[in-house]
C-alpha positions as CSV (number, residue, x, y, z in Angstrom):
1,M,19.3,-15.7,-7.5
2,E,17.7,-12.4,-7.8
3,R,16.9,-10.7,-4.6
4,W,13.6,-8.8,-4.2
5,K,14.2,-5.1,-3.5
6,P,10.9,-3.3,-3.5
7,A,10.7,0.4,-3.3
8,V,10.2,2.0,0.1
9,E,9.0,5.4,-1.1
10,Q,5.5,5.6,-2.4
11,S,4.8,7.0,-5.8
12,A,1.8,9.3,-6.4
13,R,0.0,6.4,-8.1
14,E,0.6,4.1,-5.1
15,Q,-0.6,6.8,-2.7
16,R,-3.9,7.0,-4.7
17,L,-4.2,3.2,-4.7
18,L,-3.5,3.0,-0.9
19,K,-6.2,5.5,-0.3
20,L,-8.7,3.5,-2.3
21,A,-7.6,0.1,-0.9
22,G,-7.7,1.4,2.7
23,K,-11.4,1.6,2.7
24,S,-12.0,-2.1,2.2
25,R,-8.7,-4.0,1.7
26,K,-6.5,-2.8,4.6
27,L,-4.0,-5.7,4.2
28,F,-2.9,-4.3,0.9
29,V,-2.1,-1.0,2.6
30,F,-0.2,-2.8,5.4
31,L,1.8,-5.0,3.1
32,R,2.8,-2.0,0.8
33,E,3.8,0.1,3.8
34,H,5.8,-2.6,5.5
35,R,7.0,-5.0,2.8
36,H,10.6,-3.8,3.1
37,E,10.5,-4.6,6.9
38,L,8.7,-7.9,6.5
39,F,11.1,-9.2,3.8
40,D,14.3,-8.0,5.3
41,E,17.7,-9.4,4.3
42,A,17.7,-12.2,6.9
43,F,14.3,-13.4,5.9
44,Q,15.2,-13.3,2.2
45,D,18.3,-15.4,3.1
46,E,16.0,-18.0,4.7
47,L,13.7,-18.0,1.7
48,E,16.6,-18.4,-0.8
49,A,17.9,-21.3,1.3
50,M,15.0,-23.4,0.0
51,Y,16.5,-23.5,-3.5
52,R,19.3,-25.6,-4.8
53,Q,22.2,-23.5,-6.0
54,T,23.1,-25.6,-9.1
55,G,22.7,-22.9,-11.7
56,Q,20.6,-25.3,-13.8
57,G,17.1,-24.5,-15.1
58,Q,15.4,-21.2,-15.3
59,A,16.2,-18.6,-12.6
60,P,13.2,-18.5,-10.2
61,Q,11.3,-15.3,-9.4
62,P,12.6,-13.7,-6.2
63,P,11.4,-15.9,-3.3
64,A,10.4,-12.9,-1.2
65,M,8.1,-11.7,-4.0
66,M,6.6,-15.2,-4.3
67,C,6.0,-15.2,-0.6
68,M,4.2,-11.9,-0.8
69,A,2.1,-13.3,-3.7
70,L,1.0,-16.2,-1.5
71,L,0.0,-13.8,1.3
72,V,-2.1,-11.8,-1.1
73,Q,-3.5,-14.9,-2.7
74,A,-4.6,-16.2,0.7
75,Y,-6.1,-12.9,1.7
76,T,-8.1,-12.6,-1.5
77,Q,-8.9,-16.3,-1.6
78,A,-7.8,-16.5,-5.2
79,S,-7.0,-19.8,-7.0
80,D,-3.5,-20.3,-8.4
81,A,-4.7,-19.5,-11.9
82,E,-6.5,-16.4,-10.7
83,A,-3.5,-15.2,-8.7
84,V,-1.4,-15.4,-11.9
85,C,-4.0,-13.2,-13.7
86,L,-4.4,-10.8,-10.8
87,S,-0.6,-10.3,-10.6
88,G,-0.7,-8.8,-14.0
89,T,-4.1,-7.0,-14.0
90,D,-5.0,-5.9,-10.5
91,S,-3.3,-2.6,-9.5
92,R,-3.4,-3.5,-5.8
93,W,-1.6,-6.8,-6.4
94,R,0.9,-5.1,-8.8
95,M,1.5,-2.4,-6.1
96,V,2.4,-4.8,-3.3
97,L,4.4,-7.0,-5.6
98,D,6.3,-3.8,-6.7
99,R,5.3,-4.3,-10.4
100,L,3.3,-1.1,-11.2
101,G,6.1,0.0,-13.5
102,A,6.4,-3.4,-15.2
103,D,4.8,-4.4,-18.5
104,E,1.0,-3.9,-18.1
105,D,-0.9,-7.1,-17.9
106,A,2.3,-9.3,-17.8
107,P,1.9,-11.7,-14.9
108,A,4.6,-11.6,-12.2
109,F,4.9,-15.4,-12.1
110,S,3.5,-18.5,-13.7
111,Q,1.0,-20.9,-12.2
112,G,3.7,-23.6,-12.0
113,G,6.1,-21.3,-10.4
114,L,3.6,-20.4,-7.7
115,Q,2.8,-24.0,-7.0
116,Q,6.5,-24.9,-6.9
117,F,7.2,-22.1,-4.4
118,R,4.4,-23.3,-2.2
119,E,5.7,-26.9,-2.4
120,R,9.2,-25.6,-1.3
121,L,7.6,-23.9,1.7
122,I,5.9,-27.1,2.7
123,A,8.9,-29.3,2.1
124,T,11.1,-27.1,4.3
125,D,8.3,-26.8,7.0
126,S,8.3,-23.0,6.4
127,D,4.6,-22.9,5.6
128,S,3.2,-23.3,9.1
129,T,5.9,-22.7,11.7
130,G,6.9,-19.2,11.0
131,R,10.2,-17.8,9.7
132,G,12.5,-20.6,8.9
133,G,10.9,-23.0,11.4
134,R,11.8,-20.8,14.4
């Protein structure tokens, strides 16, 4: 399974976006500045443990990136369909998901993938009890 390894250093474009977002959407700034700390190796191990390791089916998106998407989705109160769209079109979403350099307008995940990730969190009781149920 692919591990999410977002950049730590901020590009000039990210610095401009952070300055703009800081005026009204401060969580975007916090998430961009601290995502590498929030989604450390231990937490990524816990997120990956929610998946079967059969090698069957399509490889999922990195679980840490999907978790970040759920955080941003809740913050912006976007529907699943809107979250898919915003992951490809909104520069703030693309920034925190580490996708500014990816194909423009290409969504980071599918609506089904987002829903399945949320269901995995719920099934493992990771949605409400903190990191790995601790």
